[in-house]
C-alpha positions in Angstrom: -5.3 8.6 15.8 -9.1 8.9 15.4 -10.6 7.9 12.0 -14.2 8.8 11.3 -16.2 7.5 8.3 -19.7 7.1 6.9 -19.7 3.4 7.6 -17.6 0.8 9.2 -17.5 -2.8 8.0 -16.2 -4.9 10.9 -15.3 -7.8 8.7 -17.9 -10.6 9.3 -21.0 -10.4 7.0 -23.7 -8.2 8.5 -21.5 -6.5 11.1 -21.8 -2.8 10.1 -21.9 0.5 11.9 -22.9 3.8 10.2 -21.5 7.2 11.3 -18.6 5.3 12.8 -15.1 5.8 14.1 -12.0 3.8 15.0 -9.5 4.9 17.6 -5.9 3.7 17.2 -3.5 3.6 20.0 0.0 2.1 20.1 -0.5 0.2 16.9 -3.7 -1.5 18.1 -7.4 -0.8 17.7 -8.4 0.8 21.0 -12.1 1.3 20.2 -14.5 0.9 17.2 -18.2 1.7 16.7 -20.5 4.7 16.7 -18.6 7.9 16.1 -19.8 9.8 19.2 -19.1 6.9 21.6 -15.6 6.3 20.2 -14.7 10.0 20.0 -15.5 10.3 23.6 -12.7 7.9 24.4 -10.1 9.9 22.5 -7.8 12.4 24.2 -8.3 16.0 23.1 -5.0 16.1 21.3 -5.6 13.0 19.1 -4.9 13.3 15.4 -8.1 13.1 13.4 -8.7 11.8 10.0 -12.2 12.4 8.7 -13.7 10.7 5.7 -17.4 11.6 5.4 -19.2 9.2 3.1 -16.3 6.7 3.0 -16.1 3.1 4.2 -13.6 1.7 6.6 -12.9 -2.0 6.6 -10.1 -4.4 7.8 -6.9 -4.5 5.8 -7.1 -7.2 3.2 -5.0 -10.3 2.8 -3.2 -11.7 -0.3 -2.5 -15.3 0.7 -0.2 -16.2 -2.2 2.4 -13.9 -3.6 6.0 -14.1 -4.8 7.6 -10.8 -4.1 10.9 -11.8 -5.7 9.3 -12.4 -9.1 8.6 -9.4 -11.4 5.4 -10.7 -13.1 7.2 -10.6 -16.4 7.3 -13.4 -19.0 10.4 -15.0 -17.3 10.3 -13.9 -13.7 12.9 -16.5 -12.6 15.4 -15.1 -15.2 15.0 -11.6 -13.8 15.4 -13.0 -10.3 18.6 -14.9 -11.1 20.1 -11.9 -12.8 19.5 -9.5 -10.0 22.0 -8.7 -7.4 20.9 -8.5 -3.7 20.4 -4.8 -3.3 18.6 -4.4 -6.7 16.3 -7.3 -5.9 15.5 -6.0 -2.4 14.6 -2.6 -3.9 12.4 -4.2 -6.5 10.7 -6.3 -3.9 10.1 -3.3 -1.7 8.4 -1.5 -4.6 6.1 -4.5 -5.1 5.3 -4.6 -1.5 4.3 -0.9 -1.7 2.0 -1.6 -4.6 0.1 -4.2 -2.6 -0.2 -1.8 0.3 -1.6 0.8 -2.1 -4.3 -1.7 -3.0 -5.4 -2.0 0.6 -3.5 -5.2 1.3 -2.0 -5.2 4.7 -0.9 -8.9 5.0 0.7 -11.1 2.4 1.9 -14.7 2.5 5.0 -15.1 0.3 5.2 -18.7 -0.9 8.6 -18.9 -2.5 11.8 -16.9 -2.9 15.5 -17.5 -3.2 18.3 -16.9 -0.7 16.0 -15.6 2.1 15.4 -12.3 0.3 11.8 -12.0 1.6 13.1 -12.5 5.1 15.3 -9.5 4.7 12.4 -7.5 3.3 10.2 -8.6 6.2 12.8 -7.3 8.6 13.0 -4.0 6.8 9.3 -3.5 6.8 9.0 -4.5 10.5 11.8 -2.0 11.4 10.0 0.7 9.5 12.7 1.2 6.9 10.4 0.2 4.0 6.6 0.7 3.6 4.8 -2.6 3.1 2.3 -5.1 4.4 2.9 -7.7 7.1 4.7 -10.7 5.5 4.3 -14.4 6.3 7.4 -15.9 4.6 8.1 -19.4 3.3 11.6 -19.1 2.0 12.7 -21.7 -0.6 10.0 -24.2 -1.4 10.8 -27.9 -1.3 11.0 -29.6 -4.7 12.7 -32.7 -6.1 16.0 -32.2 -8.1 15.0 -30.4 -11.3 11.5 -30.1 -10.0 9.1 -27.1 -10.1 10.9 -23.9 -9.1 14.2 -25.8 -8.4 16.0 -22.5 -9.1 14.8 -21.1 -5.8 17.2 -23.4 -4.0 14.9 -25.9 -2.3 15.8 -29.1 -4.1 15.6 -32.3 -1.9 16.5 -35.8 -3.1 15.2 -37.9 -0.2 13.4 -37.7 3.1 16.6 -36.8 5.0 17.2 -33.8 2.8 13.5 -32.9 2.9 13.6 -32.8 6.7 16.9 -30.9 6.7 15.5 -28.2 4.4 12.4 -27.8 6.6 14.7 -27.3 9.5 16.8 -24.8 7.6 13.9 -22.7 6.6 12.4 -22.8 10.0 15.6 -21.8 11.7 16.1 -19.0 9.2 12.7 -17.5 10.3 10.1 -19.0 8.0 6.5 -18.6 9.0 5.3 -21.4 6.8 6.8 -24.4 4.9 6.0 -24.6 1.2 6.1 -27.9 -0.6 5.7 -28.4 -4.4 3.5 -31.4 -4.4 2.9 -31.2 -8.1 4.7 -29.7 -11.1 4.0 -26.3 -12.5 3.9 -24.4 -15.8 6.8 -22.0 -15.3 9.6 -24.6 -14.9 10.9 -25.8 -18.2 11.7 -29.5 -18.2 10.1 -30.2 -14.9 7.0 -32.2 -14.0 3.8 -31.3 -15.7 1.2 -29.5 -13.6 -0.9 -32.6 -13.1 2.0 -34.8 -12.1 2.9 -35.5 -8.5 6.4 -34.7 -7.3 6.3 -36.2 -3.8 4.6 -39.3 -2.3 2.1 -39.1 0.5 4.8 -40.4 2.9 7.2 -37.7 1.8 4.6 -35.0 2.3 3.7 -36.4 5.7 7.4 -36.2 6.7 7.5 -32.5 5.8 4.4 -32.0 7.9 5.9 -33.9 10.7 9.1 -31.9 10.6 7.3 -28.6 10.3 5.2 -29.5 13.3 8.3 -29.7 15.5 8.7 -25.9 14.8 5.0 -25.1 15.1 4.8 -24.2 11.4 2.0 -24.9 8.9 2.7 -26.5 5.5 1.4 -25.1 2.2 1.2 -27.6 -0.6 1.4 -26.3 -4.3 -0.9 -28.9 -5.9 -2.5 -28.6 -9.3 -3.2 -32.3 -9.9 -6.0 -34.4 -8.3 -3.5 -37.0 -7.2 -1.2 -34.5 -5.6 -4.1 -32.8 -3.8 -5.2 -36.2 -2.4 -1.7 -36.9 -1.2 -1.4 -33.5 0.4 -4.7 -33.8 2.2 -3.8 -37.4 3.4 -0.5 -36.0 4.7 -2.2 -33.4 6.7 -1.0 -30.1 5.1 -2.6 -26.9 6.3 -3.4 -25.3 2.9 -3.6 -26.4 -0.7 -2.5 -23.9 -3.3 -4.2 -23.6 -6.7 -6.2 -26.9 -6.3 -7.1 -27.3 -10.0 -7.9 -31.1 -9.7 -6.1 -31.8 -13.0 -6.0 -35.3 -14.3 -3.8 -35.3 -17.4 -3.3 -32.5 -19.9 -7.1 -32.1 -20.5 -8.9 -33.9 -17.8 -10.3 -32.8 -14.4 -11.1 -35.1 -11.5 -12.8 -33.3 -8.7 -12.7 -35.8 -5.8 -15.6 -35.1 -3.6 -14.4 -37.4 -0.8 -11.0 -35.6 -0.7 -12.7 -32.2 -0.6 -15.0 -33.3 2.2 -11.9 -34.5 4.1 -10.4 -31.0 3.6 -13.5 -29.5 5.1 -13.4 -31.9 8.1 -9.8 -31.2 8.8 -10.0 -27.4 8.2 -7.5 -27.6 5.3 -8.0 -24.3 3.4 -7.6 -23.7 -0.4 -6.0 -20.6 -1.9 -7.1 -20.4 -5.5 -4.1 -18.2 -6.4 -6.1 -16.3 -9.0 -4.6 -13.9 -11.4 -7.0 -11.2 -12.6 -5.4 -11.1 -16.0 -5.8 -14.9 -16.5 -9.5 -15.1 -15.7 -10.4 -12.0 -17.7 -8.4 -13.2 -20.7 -10.0 -16.7 -20.5 -13.4 -15.1 -20.4 -12.7 -13.1 -23.5 -11.0 -16.0 -25.3 -13.1 -19.0 -24.3 -16.5 -17.5 -23.3 -18.6 -17.5 -20.2 -19.4 -21.2 -20.0 -15.9 -22.5 -20.3 -14.6 -19.8 -17.9 -17.2 -20.6 -15.3 -16.6 -24.4 -15.6 -12.9 -23.8 -14.9 -13.3 -21.5 -11.9 -16.5 -22.7 -10.3 -14.4 -25.2 -8.3 -14.2 -22.3 -5.8 -18.0 -22.3 -5.4 -18.0 -26.1 -5.2 -15.4 -26.1 -2.5 -17.1 -23.4 -0.6 -20.4 -25.3 -0.8 -18.7 -28.3 0.8 -17.4 -26.2 3.6 -13.7 -25.9 2.6 -12.2 -22.7 3.9 -11.0 -20.3 1.2 -8.0 -18.0 1.2 -7.9 -15.0 -1.2 -4.7 -14.9 -3.2 -3.4 -13.6 -6.5 -0.1 -15.5 -7.2 1.4 -12.0 -7.8 4.8 -12.3 -9.4 4.2 -15.1 -11.9 3.7 -14.0 -15.5 1.0 -11.4 -15.9 0.0 -11.6 -12.2 0.5 -7.9 -11.3 1.0 -6.6 -7.8 -1.3 -3.6 -8.3 -4.3 -5.6 -9.4 -5.6 -7.3 -6.2 -9.2 -6.3 -6.8 -9.5 -8.2 -10.1 -9.0 -11.4 -8.1 -11.9 -10.4 -5.8 -14.0 -9.5 -8.8 -13.8 -13.1 -10.0 -15.6 -14.3 -6.8 -18.3 -11.7 -7.4 -18.6 -12.9 -11.0 -19.0 -16.4 -9.8 -21.9 -15.3 -7.6 -20.4 -14.7 -4.2 -22.1 -11.6 -2.6 -19.8 -8.7 -2.4 -20.0 -8.5 1.4 -19.0 -12.2 1.6 -16.0 -11.6 -0.7 -14.9 -8.9 1.7 -15.3 -11.4 4.6 -13.2 -13.9 2.7 -10.4 -11.3 2.0 -10.3 -10.3 5.7 -11.9 -12.5 8.4 -11.8 -15.8 6.4 -8.2 -15.5 5.2 -7.0 -14.4 8.6 -8.6 -17.4 10.2 -7.2 -19.9 7.7 -3.7 -18.4 8.1 -3.8 -18.5 11.9 -4.0 -14.8 12.3 -7.5 -14.4 13.8 -6.0 -13.0 17.0 -3.9 -10.5 15.1 -5.8 -9.1 12.2 -8.7 -9.6 9.8 -11.4 -7.8 11.8 -12.1 -4.3 13.2 -12.1 -5.2 16.9 -10.4 -3.8 20.0 -7.1 -5.4 20.8 -6.3 -6.4 17.2 -3.6 -4.8 15.1 -4.8 -1.6 13.5 -4.7 -2.9 9.9 -7.3 -0.7 8.2 -8.4 0.6 4.8 -10.6 3.5 3.9 -12.3 3.6 0.5 -14.7 5.9 -1.2 -18.3 4.7 -1.6 -19.9 1.4 -0.4 -18.1 -1.7 -1.6 -21.1 -3.9 -0.5 -23.1 -2.3 -3.2 -20.3 -1.7 -5.7 -17.1 -3.8 -5.2 -15.2 -1.4 -7.5 -15.2 1.0 -4.6 -12.3 -1.0 -3.3 -10.2 0.5 -6.0 -10.8 4.0 -4.6 -8.4 3.6 -1.6 -8.1 6.8 0.5 -6.0 5.6 3.4 -4.2 2.5 4.5 -3.1 1.8 8.1 -0.9 -1.2 8.8 -0.1 -2.0 12.5 -1.1 1.5 13.4 1.0 3.3 10.9 -0.9 5.4 8.3 0.3 5.6 4.7 -0.7 8.0 2.0 -1.8 5.9 -0.9 0.0 6.3 -4.2 -2.1 5.9 -7.4 -5.5 6.8 -8.8 -7.5 6.2 -5.6 -5.1 8.0 -3.3 -4.3 11.6 -2.4 -0.5 11.4 -2.4 
């Protein structure tokens, strides 16, 4: 397949080619660059897809989703009431919505009964359209702790290690640990309260290391963030630095340690939440809440783009609203694209697979109308999505299907 476009954004800021083309062969990027030079490498019989005036960029990454949740007011109730086939069909629909947004890789950080592993298998086999999935399976949590209903309750270190092994042997790509409480679990720990000690988190990291797996720590509270970083986790999810029901304690020393260790933060940002807060609380309060991302970035902490899609109001078809928050905070649009592609791929250990337009990498590609460097809303006008070399007609306002 030969795709020609008005401009090609390779991924890193400043790497751009006009009047460009990408040649796809056997699921990989075979060549990328000026149109005439790339077209000369294509066989005469190659299928062509021409998009004059459009922009081609790497497939984008959503680093925090829950495909088994429905984004309704009680997603866990809907999950528990769904039988296996019904749940898998619903998850496949949500995966398709992400693909339609130009998302070609997702990291699913919590489901029940290995449903996401079955979906991953179906997508890989070509039975279902959807993005590449990095799966965690059931997250580790204390008895009655945050998201206990997903089946990952552990009462002591022995059970913690056993659950890490169970998830790894089932095919997990990442181990998820609920280092703090959360807001969707009635009766569980509060968001700012720690659920595991530093030693327990270190045991999870140690056990995961035996399988070559990274550990993602759900951590809203400042104390839980500090424990997760001291334990050597690979990513911190949410990272709100909460200190009690109203307080915030941004610990510069902990954040600098994250930067030194390469521990990434996924803000897990719901577009609905930040826009609602802006309308309700005003610009100053909203900026004060979300500018932790700019603060972390300034300290050199790697950032992963993620939506937390599946929790209440976090829709699967609204990926761009999350990116628009970064723009609103002052990140240049081209830098935001870099975060959603190159940066997130690097933080998730996928630099040798995806995240850039370069020969040898998987052909994860998105074509959009217009120039998203000048107008980020152009990312809503998706014309074509290619994942691992397979082209998909996009469903929705931006597509032609």
